[in-house]
N, C-alpha and C positions, 0 to 999 in steps of 0.2 A: 398285745405286745409280742415282739419277736423273742424267740428263745435266747437266753444270754450266752455270750461268748466271754470266757474268763481266761486271761493270760496270767500265769504265775511266773514272776521274775524274781531275781534276787541273787544272793550269794551262794557259792558252793558250800554244801554242808548245812544249809538252812532247812532242808527237808522238802524241797519243792515237789519232787516226784512222789513222795509219800503223801503230802497234802493233796496233790492231784488225785491220787488213788482214793483217798478218803472222800473227797468231794464227789468223785465219780460214783462211788458206792452209796453215799448218803443222799445224794440229790439226783441220781439217775443221769449224770452228765457223761458224755462221750469223752474218754481221756485220750489225749494225743501228746505223746512224749517227743518233744523237739530236742531235748538235751540227751542225745544218744552218744555212747562211747564209740560206736562203730562208724559214724558218719553224720552228715547233716540230716536232722529230722525233717527239716523243710523239704529236702529232696526225697527222703524215704517216704514221706506222706504225700508226695505229689503236689506240693504247695508253692513251688519255686516262683512261677510267674506271678501268682497272686501276692506272695510275700514281697517280691521285688517291687510291685506296684505300691505297696504300703511303705516298705522300708526306704525306697529310693525317691518316690514321688509323693509320699504322704496321701496316697489314695487307698483307703481301707475297704472300699466298696467291693472289689472283686474277692478279697480275702473273706470278708463277712459273708458274702454270697455263697462261696464254696463251702465254708464251714457250716452254714445253716442248711445247705443241701445235705451235708453229711449227718447233721443232727436228725433231720427228717428220715433219711435212709436207715439210720441206726435205731430209730424210734426212741430217741433220748430227749430229755427236757432241756439240755444245753450242752455245751462243750467246754472243756478245760484243757489248756495247753501249758506245759511246763517247759521253760526256756533255760538255756545255759547262762551262767553268770556273765559271759562275754557279750550277750545280747543286752544292750543298754536301751531302755525305753526313755527317750527324752520326754519332757513335759509336752512338747509339741506333738510327738507321736501318740502319747497317751490321750491327749485331747482330740486329735483327729480320729483315733479309733473309737473313742467314747461316743462320738456323734453318730456312729453306726451300730452302737450296742456292743462294742468290745470294751471290756473293763479290765484294767491292769492292776493286780495286787502284787506288792513287793514284800517278800519274806526277808527279814533283816535282823542283824545283831551287830553291835559294835565291839563286843568283848571277845575274849579268847574262846568262849563257848563254841562259836561257829567253826573256828579253826580246829578245835579239839574234835568236834563232830566230823569234820571233813577227814582228819587224820585217822579216826576210828573207822570210818567208812572205807578208806583206802586200804587199811590193814585187813579189813574183813573181805573185801573183794579181790585182794591180791595184786592190785595195780601198784600199790606202794608209792603213790604220789606224795610229795612232802610239803612242808609249810612254805618253802620257797615257791613251789608250783602254785600253791593257793594264792600267795601274794601277787605273783605274776599275772594270774587270771582273774583276780578279784579286787585288787586295790582300786582300780578305776570305778568299778561298780560301787564299792564301799564309799568312795568320795562322792559320787553322784547321788546315790540313793540316801546317803546320810544327810543331805541338804534339806532345808525347810520346805522346798517345793514338793516334797514327797510325803509329808506328814499325813495327808489325807488318804493315802493308799498304801502306807507302809505298816506292816504287821510284825511285831516282835516274834521271832521264831523260838526263843528260849525264855524260860523262867529265870529268876534271879539265882536259883540254885544250880544253874548250868544244864538242866535237863530240857529237852524239847517241850514246848507247850503241849498239854494233853490234847488228844484228838478233838474232843468236844469243844474245848476252848477256842482252838484256832479255826475249826470249821464253822462254828457258830459266829465267831467274829467276822469271818469273811462273808458268810451268808447274810448277816445283818447289814454289813457294808454294801454288799452287792444289791440287796433289795433297796437300800437308800439310793444308790447310784441309778438303778433302773427307774425309781420313782422320780428322781430329778430329771432324768432324760425324757421321761414321758411328759413332763410339764414343759420341756424345752420347745421353742418354736421350730427347731430342726428335727424333732423327734419323728416327724413324718417320713424322714429319709430312710428309716429302718423298721418301720412298723408294717 
């Protein structure tokens, strides 16, 4: 089976970058941060052509190919990419990507916990973005990812007490889900496309 490619999407303040780092450390994945403050991570990481093939034409093969080349070159067991909240993965995109071994996990929360986390981060990093900014860049993702179509790939980012889920809980939940997704894909008649 080909090494896995994991996309982490979801809302600002959910902890996507932190979870990406944990997965990279715990499972030997190559981390690629797409959610950069200084510019488009797609361009910074030299993935523009391959990303456009996927994003505009629903052809994930070039993107999967270049990412797997990078996994091999870095001698890693997989790759994990963290995306900004403005990158919305439709179910159509998620399914197209899944057919080539790219799996999309959504970090999510519907309460005020995620906004509070975002505001705390902004205070700490000195950018000072406010709640209005969060709503401007996250309300669409909140509406889309809150729908029933995303239940199977959506992960709660927070506990009921308002704290982020512990590292072991979230990483193990994603790892268990990813293994199940890979198993399903291996049994699929199209699995030969990415083996």
